[in-house]
All heavy atoms as a GROMACS GRO file, in nm:
protein
  611
    1MET      N    1   0.082  -0.124   0.002
    1MET     CA    2   0.002   0.001   0.003
    1MET      C    3   0.085   0.128  -0.004
    1MET      O    4   0.049   0.221  -0.064
    1MET     CB    5  -0.092  -0.003   0.120
    1MET     CG    6  -0.198  -0.115   0.112
    1MET     SD    7  -0.292  -0.129   0.264
    1MET     CE    8  -0.360   0.026   0.286
    2VAL      N    9   0.194   0.123   0.075
    2VAL     CA   10   0.285   0.243   0.079
    2VAL      C   11   0.374   0.254  -0.042
    2VAL      O   12   0.403   0.357  -0.092
    2VAL     CB   13   0.367   0.230   0.201
    2VAL    CG1   14   0.471   0.342   0.209
    2VAL    CG2   15   0.284   0.237   0.328
    3ASP      N   16   0.410   0.136  -0.102
    3ASP     CA   17   0.504   0.131  -0.216
    3ASP      C   18   0.441   0.044  -0.328
    3ASP      O   19   0.503  -0.059  -0.359
    3ASP     CB   20   0.640   0.082  -0.171
    3ASP     CG   21   0.745   0.079  -0.276
    3ASP    OD1   22   0.729   0.155  -0.372
    3ASP    OD2   23   0.845   0.008  -0.257
    4PRO      N   24   0.334   0.088  -0.390
    4PRO     CA   25   0.264  -0.003  -0.483
    4PRO      C   26   0.355  -0.032  -0.608
    4PRO      O   27   0.336  -0.123  -0.677
    4PRO     CB   28   0.142   0.079  -0.522
    4PRO     CG   29   0.168   0.213  -0.491
    4PRO     CD   30   0.266   0.219  -0.378
    5ASP      N   31   0.454   0.060  -0.640
    5ASP     CA   32   0.530   0.036  -0.759
    5ASP      C   33   0.662  -0.026  -0.729
    5ASP      O   34   0.749  -0.028  -0.821
    5ASP     CB   35   0.550   0.176  -0.829
    5ASP     CG   36   0.424   0.237  -0.887
    5ASP    OD1   37   0.330   0.156  -0.923
    5ASP    OD2   38   0.407   0.362  -0.880
    6ASN      N   39   0.684  -0.067  -0.614
    6ASN     CA   40   0.806  -0.134  -0.563
    6ASN      C   41   0.930  -0.062  -0.589
    6ASN      O   42   1.025  -0.109  -0.652
    6ASN     CB   43   0.810  -0.271  -0.632
    6ASN     CG   44   0.917  -0.359  -0.555
    6ASN    OD1   45   0.952  -0.333  -0.439
    6ASN    ND2   46   0.967  -0.463  -0.625
    7HIS      N   47   0.932   0.068  -0.547
    7HIS     CA   48   1.053   0.147  -0.562
    7HIS      C   49   1.155   0.120  -0.461
    7HIS      O   50   1.276   0.149  -0.476
    7HIS     CB   51   1.016   0.296  -0.556
    7HIS     CG   52   0.930   0.346  -0.675
    7HIS    ND1   53   0.983   0.347  -0.801
    7HIS    CD2   54   0.804   0.384  -0.685
    7HIS    CE1   55   0.889   0.387  -0.888
    7HIS    NE2   56   0.784   0.413  -0.817
    8THR      N   57   1.118   0.067  -0.342
    8THR     CA   58   1.214   0.055  -0.226
    8THR      C   59   1.277  -0.085  -0.228
    8THR      O   60   1.370  -0.105  -0.155
    8THR     CB   61   1.138   0.076  -0.096
    8THR    OG1   62   1.033  -0.028  -0.086
    8THR    CG2   63   1.081   0.209  -0.086
    9GLY      N   64   1.220  -0.179  -0.295
    9GLY     CA   65   1.278  -0.318  -0.284
    9GLY      C   66   1.224  -0.392  -0.162
    9GLY      O   67   1.284  -0.503  -0.129
   10ALA      N   68   1.120  -0.340  -0.090
   10ALA     CA   69   1.079  -0.410   0.034
   10ALA      C   70   1.011  -0.544  -0.005
   10ALA      O   71   1.022  -0.632   0.079
   10ALA     CB   72   0.972  -0.322   0.098
   11PHE      N   73   0.954  -0.556  -0.118
   11PHE     CA   74   0.892  -0.688  -0.158
   11PHE      C   75   0.996  -0.798  -0.162
   11PHE      O   76   0.987  -0.905  -0.106
   11PHE     CB   77   0.821  -0.677  -0.292
   11PHE     CG   78   0.699  -0.594  -0.287
   11PHE    CD1   79   0.675  -0.505  -0.389
   11PHE    CD2   80   0.606  -0.605  -0.187
   11PHE    CE1   81   0.564  -0.419  -0.396
   11PHE    CE2   82   0.494  -0.520  -0.187
   11PHE     CZ   83   0.470  -0.437  -0.290
   12GLU      N   84   1.115  -0.763  -0.226
   12GLU     CA   85   1.220  -0.858  -0.238
   12GLU      C   86   1.287  -0.895  -0.103
   12GLU      O   87   1.309  -1.012  -0.068
   12GLU     CB   88   1.326  -0.814  -0.330
   12GLU     CG   89   1.285  -0.818  -0.484
   12GLU     CD   90   1.211  -0.678  -0.514
   12GLU    OE1   91   1.198  -0.595  -0.429
   12GLU    OE2   92   1.162  -0.666  -0.632
   13SER      N   93   1.304  -0.792  -0.017
   13SER     CA   94   1.354  -0.814   0.107
   13SER      C   95   1.273  -0.909   0.189
   13SER      O   96   1.318  -0.997   0.259
   13SER     CB   97   1.378  -0.680   0.179
   13SER     OG   98   1.473  -0.600   0.111
   14PHE      N   99   1.145  -0.877   0.196
   14PHE     CA  100   1.051  -0.955   0.269
   14PHE      C  101   1.057  -1.103   0.220
   14PHE      O  102   1.052  -1.202   0.297
   14PHE     CB  103   0.906  -0.906   0.266
   14PHE     CG  104   0.813  -0.980   0.350
   14PHE    CD1  105   0.806  -0.965   0.480
   14PHE    CD2  106   0.728  -1.071   0.286
   14PHE    CE1  107   0.721  -1.033   0.561
   14PHE    CE2  108   0.634  -1.144   0.362
   14PHE     CZ  109   0.624  -1.130   0.501
   15ALA      N  110   1.049  -1.120   0.087
   15ALA     CA  111   1.052  -1.252   0.033
   15ALA      C  112   1.175  -1.332   0.063
   15ALA      O  113   1.174  -1.449   0.104
   15ALA     CB  114   1.038  -1.251  -0.117
   16TYR      N  115   1.290  -1.263   0.070
   16TYR     CA  116   1.416  -1.341   0.103
   16TYR      C  117   1.415  -1.375   0.247
   16TYR      O  118   1.466  -1.478   0.293
   16TYR     CB  119   1.536  -1.253   0.061
   16TYR     CG  120   1.569  -1.244  -0.078
   16TYR    CD1  121   1.596  -1.125  -0.137
   16TYR    CD2  122   1.582  -1.362  -0.159
   16TYR    CE1  123   1.624  -1.116  -0.274
   16TYR    CE2  124   1.604  -1.355  -0.290
   16TYR     CZ  125   1.628  -1.233  -0.346
   16TYR     OH  126   1.660  -1.228  -0.480
   17LYS      N  127   1.360  -1.287   0.332
   17LYS     CA  128   1.354  -1.304   0.474
   17LYS      C  129   1.272  -1.440   0.499
   17LYS      O  130   1.296  -1.521   0.580
   17LYS     CB  131   1.298  -1.187   0.544
   17LYS     CG  132   1.305  -1.196   0.701
   17LYS     CD  133   1.182  -1.251   0.772
   17LYS     CE  134   1.047  -1.184   0.730
   17LYS     NZ  135   0.932  -1.246   0.802
   18GLN      N  136   1.158  -1.447   0.425
   18GLN     CA  137   1.071  -1.561   0.443
   18GLN      C  138   1.134  -1.694   0.412
   18GLN      O  139   1.095  -1.792   0.476
   18GLN     CB  140   0.940  -1.535   0.360
   18GLN     CG  141   0.853  -1.422   0.408
   18GLN     CD  142   0.796  -1.448   0.546
   18GLN    OE1  143   0.857  -1.397   0.642
   18GLN    NE2  144   0.692  -1.521   0.558
   19LEU      N  145   1.221  -1.698   0.314
   19LEU     CA  146   1.289  -1.822   0.275
   19LEU      C  147   1.357  -1.887   0.392
   19LEU      O  148   1.359  -2.003   0.415
   19LEU     CB  149   1.381  -1.795   0.163
   19LEU     CG  150   1.320  -1.770   0.030
   19LEU    CD1  151   1.430  -1.736  -0.080
   19LEU    CD2  152   1.240  -1.888  -0.025
   20PHE      N  153   1.414  -1.802   0.478
   20PHE     CA  154   1.498  -1.851   0.589
   20PHE      C  155   1.413  -1.857   0.720
   20PHE      O  156   1.434  -1.942   0.800
   20PHE     CB  157   1.622  -1.758   0.616
   20PHE     CG  158   1.715  -1.769   0.500
   20PHE    CD1  159   1.725  -1.657   0.416
   20PHE    CD2  160   1.795  -1.874   0.486
   20PHE    CE1  161   1.814  -1.664   0.311
   20PHE    CE2  162   1.885  -1.879   0.373
   20PHE     CZ  163   1.891  -1.775   0.291
   21PHE      N  164   1.320  -1.769   0.734
   21PHE     CA  165   1.245  -1.759   0.859
   21PHE      C  166   1.140  -1.864   0.872
   21PHE      O  167   1.123  -1.932   0.971
   21PHE     CB  168   1.179  -1.610   0.872
   21PHE     CG  169   1.103  -1.594   0.994
   21PHE    CD1  170   1.163  -1.559   1.112
   21PHE    CD2  171   0.967  -1.598   0.994
   21PHE    CE1  172   1.102  -1.544   1.232
   21PHE    CE2  173   0.890  -1.584   1.106
   21PHE     CZ  174   0.958  -1.546   1.228
   22GLU      N  175   1.051  -1.878   0.769
   22GLU     CA  176   0.937  -1.962   0.782
   22GLU      C  177   0.967  -2.111   0.807
   22GLU      O  178   0.905  -2.171   0.897
   22GLU     CB  179   0.851  -1.940   0.662
   22GLU     CG  180   0.768  -1.815   0.667
   22GLU     CD  181   0.678  -1.802   0.783
   22GLU    OE1  182   0.615  -1.903   0.830
   22GLU    OE2  183   0.668  -1.686   0.834
   23PRO      N  184   1.054  -2.174   0.730
   23PRO     CA  185   1.082  -2.313   0.758
   23PRO      C  186   1.140  -2.343   0.898
   23PRO      O  187   1.107  -2.452   0.958
   23PRO     CB  188   1.192  -2.354   0.654
   23PRO     CG  189   1.175  -2.258   0.553
   23PRO     CD  190   1.136  -2.126   0.614
   24ILE      N  191   1.208  -2.244   0.954
   24ILE     CA  192   1.270  -2.274   1.080
   24ILE      C  193   1.188  -2.227   1.202
   24ILE      O  194   1.143  -2.299   1.285
   24ILE     CB  195   1.415  -2.211   1.093
   24ILE    CG1  196   1.501  -2.272   0.983
   24ILE    CG2  197   1.475  -2.219   1.226
   24ILE    CD1  198   1.625  -2.206   0.952
   25VAL      N  199   1.158  -2.096   1.205
   25VAL     CA  200   1.081  -2.045   1.315
   25VAL      C  201   0.933  -2.052   1.293
   25VAL      O  202   0.849  -2.085   1.375
   25VAL     CB  203   1.124  -1.898   1.346
   25VAL    CG1  204   1.046  -1.840   1.452
   25VAL    CG2  205   1.273  -1.888   1.375
   26GLY      N  206   0.881  -1.998   1.177
   26GLY     CA  207   0.751  -1.989   1.146
   26GLY      C  208   0.682  -2.132   1.130
   26GLY      O  209   0.570  -2.157   1.172
   27GLY      N  210   0.761  -2.236   1.087
   27GLY     CA  211   0.711  -2.366   1.070
   27GLY      C  212   0.722  -2.443   1.194
   27GLY      O  213   0.667  -2.555   1.208
   28GLY      N  214   0.791  -2.388   1.294
   28GLY     CA  215   0.800  -2.455   1.429
   28GLY      C  216   0.907  -2.557   1.440
   28GLY      O  217   0.919  -2.632   1.540
   29LEU      N  218   1.003  -2.566   1.342
   29LEU     CA  219   1.109  -2.664   1.343
   29LEU      C  220   1.196  -2.644   1.467
   29LEU      O  221   1.221  -2.731   1.547
   29LEU     CB  222   1.190  -2.663   1.219
   29LEU     CG  223   1.307  -2.765   1.206
   29LEU    CD1  224   1.248  -2.896   1.205
   29LEU    CD2  225   1.391  -2.733   1.085
   30PHE      N  226   1.243  -2.519   1.485
   30PHE     CA  227   1.326  -2.497   1.601
   30PHE      C  228   1.246  -2.499   1.732
   30PHE      O  229   1.290  -2.546   1.835
   30PHE     CB  230   1.393  -2.351   1.590
   30PHE     CG  231   1.483  -2.333   1.704
   30PHE    CD1  232   1.611  -2.390   1.714
   30PHE    CD2  233   1.447  -2.255   1.810
   30PHE    CE1  234   1.702  -2.366   1.825
   30PHE    CE2  235   1.527  -2.230   1.918
   30PHE     CZ  236   1.653  -2.289   1.922
   31THR      N  237   1.120  -2.454   1.725
   31THR     CA  238   1.034  -2.458   1.842
   31THR      C  239   1.014  -2.594   1.891
   31THR      O  240   1.022  -2.627   2.012
   31THR     CB  241   0.901  -2.392   1.812
   31THR    OG1  242   0.924  -2.253   1.761
   31THR    CG2  243   0.813  -2.383   1.939
   32ALA      N  244   0.996  -2.692   1.797
   32ALA     CA  245   0.982  -2.828   1.834
   32ALA      C  246   1.115  -2.895   1.882
   32ALA      O  247   1.107  -2.977   1.973
   32ALA     CB  248   0.928  -2.907   1.716
   33ALA      N  249   1.223  -2.850   1.824
   33ALA     CA  250   1.356  -2.913   1.856
   33ALA      C  251   1.416  -2.848   1.984
   33ALA      O  252   1.502  -2.908   2.048
   33ALA     CB  253   1.452  -2.898   1.747
   34ALA      N  254   1.372  -2.735   2.026
   34ALA     CA  255   1.432  -2.667   2.136
   34ALA      C  256   1.443  -2.738   2.266
   34ALA      O  257   1.543  -2.754   2.334
   34ALA     CB  258   1.373  -2.524   2.160
   35PRO      N  259   1.326  -2.808   2.307
   35PRO     CA  260   1.341  -2.879   2.439
   35PRO      C  261   1.442  -3.000   2.426
   35PRO      O  262   1.518  -3.020   2.523
   35PRO     CB  263   1.194  -2.937   2.447
   35PRO     CG  264   1.114  -2.836   2.378
   35PRO     CD  265   1.191  -2.797   2.261
   36ALA      N  266   1.442  -3.066   2.309
   36ALA     CA  267   1.540  -3.172   2.298
   36ALA      C  268   1.683  -3.125   2.294
   36ALA      O  269   1.767  -3.191   2.355
   36ALA     CB  270   1.502  -3.257   2.173
   37LEU      N  271   1.705  -3.016   2.231
   37LEU     CA  272   1.839  -2.948   2.226
   37LEU      C  273   1.889  -2.911   2.368
   37LEU      O  274   1.997  -2.928   2.401
   37LEU     CB  275   1.845  -2.837   2.127
   37LEU     CG  276   1.830  -2.870   1.982
   37LEU    CD1  277   1.812  -2.742   1.904
   37LEU    CD2  278   1.946  -2.953   1.938
   38ILE      N  279   1.796  -2.856   2.439
   38ILE     CA  280   1.827  -2.810   2.576
   38ILE      C  281   1.861  -2.929   2.665
   38ILE      O  282   1.959  -2.923   2.746
   38ILE     CB  283   1.715  -2.729   2.632
   38ILE    CG1  284   1.707  -2.589   2.561
   38ILE    CG2  285   1.738  -2.696   2.779
   38ILE    CD1  286   1.584  -2.501   2.592
   39VAL      N  287   1.785  -3.037   2.657
   39VAL     CA  288   1.807  -3.153   2.735
   39VAL      C  289   1.945  -3.224   2.691
   39VAL      O  290   2.024  -3.259   2.778
   39VAL     CB  291   1.698  -3.256   2.727
   39VAL    CG1  292   1.735  -3.392   2.781
   39VAL    CG2  293   1.570  -3.202   2.788
   40GLN      N  294   1.970  -3.223   2.565
   40GLN     CA  295   2.090  -3.287   2.515
   40GLN      C  296   2.218  -3.200   2.536
   40GLN      O  297   2.314  -3.259   2.581
   40GLN     CB  298   2.078  -3.305   2.362
   40GLN     CG  299   2.196  -3.375   2.292
   40GLN     CD  300   2.202  -3.522   2.336
   40GLN    OE1  301   2.106  -3.587   2.356
   40GLN    NE2  302   2.323  -3.578   2.338
   41PHE      N  303   2.217  -3.077   2.520
   41PHE     CA  304   2.335  -2.990   2.528
   41PHE      C  305   2.336  -2.895   2.635
   41PHE      O  306   2.449  -2.839   2.675
   41PHE     CB  307   2.355  -2.915   2.395
   41PHE     CG  308   2.368  -2.996   2.274
   41PHE    CD1  309   2.264  -3.010   2.179
   41PHE    CD2  310   2.479  -3.077   2.253
   41PHE    CE1  311   2.277  -3.092   2.067
   41PHE    CE2  312   2.489  -3.154   2.140
   41PHE     CZ  313   2.387  -3.165   2.054
   42GLY      N  314   2.223  -2.871   2.702
   42GLY     CA  315   2.215  -2.781   2.814
   42GLY      C  316   2.172  -2.638   2.771
   42GLY      O  317   2.192  -2.597   2.653
   43PRO      N  318   2.109  -2.557   2.854
   43PRO     CA  319   2.056  -2.436   2.823
   43PRO      C  320   2.167  -2.337   2.789
   43PRO      O  321   2.140  -2.247   2.692
   43PRO     CB  322   1.979  -2.391   2.954
   43PRO     CG  323   2.027  -2.473   3.058
   43PRO     CD  324   2.077  -2.600   2.994
   44SER      N  325   2.284  -2.339   2.841
   44SER     CA  326   2.386  -2.240   2.810
   44SER      C  327   2.435  -2.259   2.665
   44SER      O  328   2.451  -2.159   2.595
   44SER     CB  329   2.507  -2.257   2.902
   44SER     OG  330   2.464  -2.228   3.035
   45VAL      N  331   2.447  -2.375   2.623
   45VAL     CA  332   2.498  -2.400   2.491
   45VAL      C  333   2.391  -2.363   2.387
   45VAL      O  334   2.426  -2.292   2.279
   45VAL     CB  335   2.536  -2.557   2.467
   45VAL    CG1  336   2.563  -2.580   2.319
   45VAL    CG2  337   2.649  -2.599   2.559
   46VAL      N  338   2.268  -2.395   2.411
   46VAL     CA  339   2.159  -2.352   2.321
   46VAL      C  340   2.150  -2.196   2.321
   46VAL      O  341   2.127  -2.144   2.212
   46VAL     CB  342   2.029  -2.415   2.360
   46VAL    CG1  343   1.915  -2.368   2.272
   46VAL    CG2  344   2.040  -2.568   2.350
   47LEU      N  345   2.160  -2.135   2.434
   47LEU     CA  346   2.161  -1.993   2.439
   47LEU      C  347   2.273  -1.930   2.355
   47LEU      O  348   2.251  -1.832   2.278
   47LEU     CB  349   2.169  -1.944   2.584
   47LEU     CG  350   2.171  -1.789   2.606
   47LEU    CD1  351   2.048  -1.725   2.549
   47LEU    CD2  352   2.198  -1.750   2.749
   48LEU      N  353   2.392  -1.983   2.369
   48LEU     CA  354   2.509  -1.938   2.287
   48LEU      C  355   2.486  -1.958   2.142
   48LEU      O  356   2.519  -1.870   2.059
   48LEU     CB  357   2.634  -2.004   2.335
   48LEU     CG  358   2.685  -1.958   2.470
   48LEU    CD1  359   2.813  -2.046   2.511
   48LEU    CD2  360   2.728  -1.814   2.465
   49LEU      N  361   2.425  -2.076   2.105
   49LEU     CA  362   2.404  -2.103   1.961
   49LEU      C  363   2.299  -1.995   1.910
   49LEU      O  364   2.321  -1.942   1.798
   49LEU     CB  365   2.348  -2.242   1.953
   49LEU     CG  366   2.292  -2.281   1.808
   49LEU    CD1  367   2.408  -2.286   1.715
   49LEU    CD2  368   2.221  -2.412   1.819
   50THR      N  369   2.188  -1.969   1.978
   50THR     CA  370   2.090  -1.886   1.930
   50THR      C  371   2.145  -1.739   1.934
   50THR      O  372   2.110  -1.659   1.842
   50THR     CB  373   1.959  -1.892   2.008
   50THR    OG1  374   1.986  -1.867   2.147
   50THR    CG2  375   1.895  -2.025   1.989
   51THR      N  376   2.226  -1.704   2.028
   51THR     CA  377   2.292  -1.568   2.025
   51THR      C  378   2.379  -1.559   1.908
   51THR      O  379   2.382  -1.449   1.840
   51THR     CB  380   2.373  -1.552   2.158
   51THR    OG1  381   2.283  -1.562   2.271
   51THR    CG2  382   2.429  -1.404   2.169
   52GLY      N  383   2.456  -1.651   1.873
   52GLY     CA  384   2.539  -1.652   1.757
   52GLY      C  385   2.460  -1.638   1.630
   52GLY      O  386   2.488  -1.562   1.537
   53LEU      N  387   2.348  -1.708   1.619
   53LEU     CA  388   2.257  -1.699   1.503
   53LEU      C  389   2.202  -1.563   1.490
   53LEU      O  390   2.197  -1.501   1.382
   53LEU     CB  391   2.153  -1.804   1.504
   53LEU     CG  392   2.193  -1.950   1.479
   53LEU    CD1  393   2.082  -2.047   1.515
   53LEU    CD2  394   2.236  -1.961   1.336
   54LEU      N  395   2.160  -1.507   1.606
   54LEU     CA  396   2.105  -1.373   1.608
   54LEU      C  397   2.211  -1.275   1.558
   54LEU      O  398   2.181  -1.181   1.477
   54LEU     CB  399   2.057  -1.339   1.745
   54LEU     CG  400   2.006  -1.195   1.772
   54LEU    CD1  401   1.880  -1.163   1.684
   54LEU    CD2  402   1.982  -1.166   1.912
   55ALA      N  403   2.334  -1.280   1.613
   55ALA     CA  404   2.432  -1.188   1.574
   55ALA      C  405   2.467  -1.200   1.424
   55ALA      O  406   2.485  -1.097   1.356
   55ALA     CB  407   2.566  -1.210   1.655
   56PHE      N  408   2.468  -1.316   1.378
   56PHE     CA  409   2.498  -1.334   1.229
   56PHE      C  410   2.386  -1.267   1.147
   56PHE      O  411   2.417  -1.199   1.048
   56PHE     CB  412   2.504  -1.480   1.193
   56PHE     CG  413   2.497  -1.511   1.043
   56PHE    CD1  414   2.613  -1.490   0.964
   56PHE    CD2  415   2.383  -1.552   0.983
   56PHE    CE1  416   2.609  -1.516   0.833
   56PHE    CE2  417   2.375  -1.574   0.848
   56PHE     CZ  418   2.498  -1.556   0.770
   57TRP      N  419   2.267  -1.294   1.176
   57TRP     CA  420   2.152  -1.237   1.096
   57TRP      C  421   2.141  -1.090   1.110
   57TRP      O  422   2.107  -1.020   1.015
   57TRP     CB  423   2.017  -1.308   1.137
   57TRP     CG  424   2.006  -1.437   1.071
   57TRP    CD1  425   2.008  -1.562   1.138
   57TRP    CD2  426   2.013  -1.473   0.934
   57TRP    NE1  427   1.998  -1.665   1.055
   57TRP    CE2  428   2.011  -1.621   0.923
   57TRP    CE3  429   2.020  -1.404   0.817
   57TRP    CZ2  430   2.014  -1.686   0.804
   57TRP    CZ3  431   2.023  -1.468   0.694
   57TRP    CH2  432   2.018  -1.609   0.692
   58LEU      N  433   2.176  -1.041   1.234
   58LEU     CA  434   2.179  -0.893   1.251
   58LEU      C  435   2.284  -0.830   1.153
   58LEU      O  436   2.264  -0.726   1.093
   58LEU     CB  437   2.205  -0.854   1.388
   58LEU     CG  438   2.081  -0.857   1.484
   58LEU    CD1  439   2.117  -0.829   1.624
   58LEU    CD2  440   1.969  -0.761   1.432
   59MET      N  441   2.405  -0.887   1.156
   59MET     CA  442   2.519  -0.840   1.071
   59MET      C  443   2.482  -0.841   0.924
   59MET      O  444   2.506  -0.748   0.848
   59MET     CB  445   2.648  -0.908   1.102
   59MET     CG  446   2.702  -0.875   1.239
   59MET     SD  447   2.865  -0.944   1.270
   59MET     CE  448   2.827  -1.110   1.284
   60PHE      N  449   2.424  -0.960   0.887
   60PHE     CA  450   2.381  -0.981   0.751
   60PHE      C  451   2.282  -0.875   0.707
   60PHE      O  452   2.284  -0.817   0.601
   60PHE     CB  453   2.330  -1.111   0.727
   60PHE     CG  454   2.280  -1.138   0.582
   60PHE    CD1  455   2.365  -1.154   0.481
   60PHE    CD2  456   2.143  -1.142   0.564
   60PHE    CE1  457   2.322  -1.172   0.351
   60PHE    CE2  458   2.096  -1.162   0.431
   60PHE     CZ  459   2.180  -1.181   0.325
   61GLY      N  460   2.184  -0.856   0.796
   61GLY     CA  461   2.077  -0.756   0.772
   61GLY      C  462   2.114  -0.616   0.748
   61GLY      O  463   2.082  -0.541   0.663
   62LEU      N  464   2.208  -0.577   0.843
   62LEU     CA  465   2.275  -0.440   0.836
   62LEU      C  466   2.359  -0.428   0.704
   62LEU      O  467   2.349  -0.322   0.632
   62LEU     CB  468   2.350  -0.406   0.959
   62LEU     CG  469   2.276  -0.399   1.090
   62LEU    CD1  470   2.364  -0.381   1.209
   62LEU    CD2  471   2.186  -0.276   1.078
   63TRP      N  472   2.431  -0.527   0.674
   63TRP     CA  473   2.516  -0.521   0.553
   63TRP      C  474   2.424  -0.509   0.424
   63TRP      O  475   2.446  -0.428   0.341
   63TRP     CB  476   2.606  -0.646   0.540
   63TRP     CG  477   2.670  -0.663   0.411
   63TRP    CD1  478   2.781  -0.587   0.371
   63TRP    CD2  479   2.636  -0.748   0.309
   63TRP    NE1  480   2.811  -0.628   0.238
   63TRP    CE2  481   2.725  -0.721   0.203
   63TRP    CE3  482   2.526  -0.835   0.290
   63TRP    CZ2  483   2.710  -0.799   0.079
   63TRP    CZ3  484   2.521  -0.904   0.167
   63TRP    CH2  485   2.610  -0.881   0.065
   64ASN      N  486   2.323  -0.595   0.428
   64ASN     CA  487   2.236  -0.599   0.314
   64ASN      C  488   2.156  -0.469   0.303
   64ASN      O  489   2.128  -0.423   0.193
   64ASN     CB  490   2.139  -0.715   0.323
   64ASN     CG  491   2.061  -0.743   0.194
   64ASN    OD1  492   2.120  -0.734   0.084
   64ASN    ND2  493   1.945  -0.770   0.215
   65PHE      N  494   2.109  -0.406   0.419
   65PHE     CA  495   2.038  -0.279   0.416
   65PHE      C  496   2.128  -0.173   0.358
   65PHE      O  497   2.082  -0.091   0.271
   65PHE     CB  498   1.998  -0.244   0.555
   65PHE     CG  499   1.932  -0.109   0.570
   65PHE    CD1  500   1.808  -0.092   0.521
   65PHE    CD2  501   2.005  -0.002   0.621
   65PHE    CE1  502   1.743   0.022   0.538
   65PHE    CE2  503   1.945   0.126   0.631
   65PHE     CZ  504   1.819   0.141   0.584
   66LYS      N  505   2.252  -0.162   0.395
   66LYS     CA  506   2.346  -0.064   0.341
   66LYS      C  507   2.357  -0.081   0.194
   66LYS      O  508   2.359   0.012   0.120
   66LYS     CB  509   2.477  -0.073   0.410
   66LYS     CG  510   2.481  -0.014   0.558
   66LYS     CD  511   2.615  -0.033   0.625
   66LYS     CE  512   2.608   0.008   0.764
   66LYS     NZ  513   2.734  -0.011   0.834
   67ARG      N  514   2.378  -0.205   0.150
   67ARG     CA  515   2.388  -0.231   0.009
   67ARG      C  516   2.265  -0.194  -0.075
   67ARG      O  517   2.277  -0.131  -0.177
   67ARG     CB  518   2.420  -0.388  -0.013
   67ARG     CG  519   2.449  -0.420  -0.159
   67ARG     CD  520   2.490  -0.567  -0.162
   67ARG     NE  521   2.386  -0.654  -0.128
   67ARG     CZ  522   2.278  -0.701  -0.201
   67ARG    NH1  523   2.280  -0.652  -0.327
   67ARG    NH2  524   2.189  -0.779  -0.153
   68MET      N  525   2.151  -0.223  -0.015
   68MET     CA  526   2.023  -0.192  -0.094
   68MET      C  527   2.003  -0.043  -0.089
   68MET      O  528   1.953   0.021  -0.185
   68MET     CB  529   1.908  -0.265  -0.023
   68MET     CG  530   1.906  -0.413  -0.050
   68MET     SD  531   1.762  -0.493   0.014
   68MET     CE  532   1.633  -0.419  -0.090
   69ARG      N  533   2.038   0.023   0.027
   69ARG     CA  534   2.014   0.176   0.030
   69ARG      C  535   2.109   0.234  -0.072
   69ARG      O  536   2.064   0.337  -0.145
   69ARG     CB  537   2.050   0.218   0.171
   69ARG     CG  538   2.021   0.375   0.186
   69ARG     CD  539   2.033   0.413   0.327
   69ARG     NE  540   2.166   0.380   0.380
   69ARG     CZ  541   2.209   0.415   0.503
   69ARG    NH1  542   2.128   0.469   0.589
   69ARG    NH2  543   2.332   0.387   0.542
   70LYS      N  544   2.236   0.195  -0.086
   70LYS     CA  545   2.327   0.245  -0.182
   70LYS      C  546   2.265   0.225  -0.327
   70LYS      O  547   2.273   0.323  -0.413
   70LYS     CB  548   2.464   0.180  -0.167
   70LYS     CG  549   2.567   0.236  -0.266
   70LYS     CD  550   2.693   0.164  -0.234
   70LYS     CE  551   2.798   0.216  -0.342
   70LYS     NZ  552   2.927   0.132  -0.319
   71THR      N  553   2.218   0.103  -0.364
   71THR     CA  554   2.158   0.082  -0.492
   71THR      C  555   2.036   0.164  -0.510
   71THR      O  556   2.016   0.217  -0.621
   71THR     CB  557   2.119  -0.068  -0.495
   71THR    OG1  558   2.235  -0.150  -0.470
   71THR    CG2  559   2.065  -0.104  -0.630
   72PHE      N  560   1.954   0.188  -0.409
   72PHE     CA  561   1.827   0.269  -0.426
   72PHE      C  562   1.867   0.413  -0.449
   72PHE      O  563   1.810   0.475  -0.531
   72PHE     CB  564   1.745   0.256  -0.290
   72PHE     CG  565   1.624   0.333  -0.297
   72PHE    CD1  566   1.518   0.308  -0.389
   72PHE    CD2  567   1.608   0.445  -0.213
   72PHE    CE1  568   1.400   0.376  -0.384
   72PHE    CE2  569   1.493   0.519  -0.217
   72PHE     CZ  570   1.387   0.487  -0.303
   73ARG      N  571   1.972   0.464  -0.379
   73ARG     CA  572   2.005   0.600  -0.400
   73ARG      C  573   2.059   0.619  -0.548
   73ARG      O  574   2.043   0.722  -0.604
   73ARG     CB  575   2.118   0.642  -0.305
   73ARG     CG  576   2.058   0.665  -0.162
   73ARG     CD  577   2.162   0.714  -0.069
   73ARG     NE  578   2.112   0.733   0.056
   73ARG     CZ  579   2.186   0.754   0.170
   73ARG    NH1  580   2.319   0.746   0.160
   73ARG    NH2  581   2.124   0.775   0.287
   74GLN      N  582   2.142   0.522  -0.595
   74GLN     CA  583   2.203   0.530  -0.731
   74GLN      C  584   2.089   0.526  -0.836
   74GLN      O  585   2.090   0.593  -0.934
   74GLN     CB  586   2.300   0.421  -0.753
   74GLN     CG  587   2.424   0.437  -0.678
   74GLN     CD  588   2.514   0.318  -0.695
   74GLN    OE1  589   2.478   0.217  -0.748
   74GLN    NE2  590   2.644   0.330  -0.642
   75ALA      N  591   1.989   0.457  -0.810
   75ALA     CA  592   1.873   0.432  -0.904
   75ALA      C  593   1.787   0.566  -0.906
   75ALA      O  594   1.723   0.594  -1.011
   75ALA     CB  595   1.786   0.316  -0.870
   76ASN      N  596   1.784   0.642  -0.801
   76ASN     CA  597   1.702   0.756  -0.801
   76ASN      C  598   1.780   0.887  -0.842
   76ASN      O  599   1.723   0.995  -0.834
   76ASN     CB  600   1.642   0.780  -0.662
   76ASN     CG  601   1.533   0.681  -0.628
   76ASN    OD1  602   1.466   0.637  -0.718
   76ASN    ND2  603   1.517   0.647  -0.507
   77LEU      N  604   1.906   0.878  -0.874
   77LEU     CA  605   1.980   0.989  -0.909
   77LEU      C  606   1.944   1.036  -1.049
   77LEU      O  607   1.895   1.005  -1.139
   77LEU     CB  608   2.132   0.979  -0.901
   77LEU     CG  609   2.182   0.951  -0.760
   77LEU    CD1  610   2.333   0.930  -0.764
   77LEU    CD2  611   2.157   1.085  -0.685
   0.00000   0.00000   0.00000
């Protein structure tokens, strides 16, 4: 509704996010596996694993955002 002509690239960003998000978190794969992982490896290890994954995706998201913002600015010049 805000960007009907897709000038910002938000559609593509959302679609790429869904490829990784939905099968794992949205589909419940990690949610179902979390109790077994905690029992097997302990809560500290699972916390470190999820913290590492969070840090990776945050860095990737910031890097990708900067790249897309640069591309968007060049396209609008």
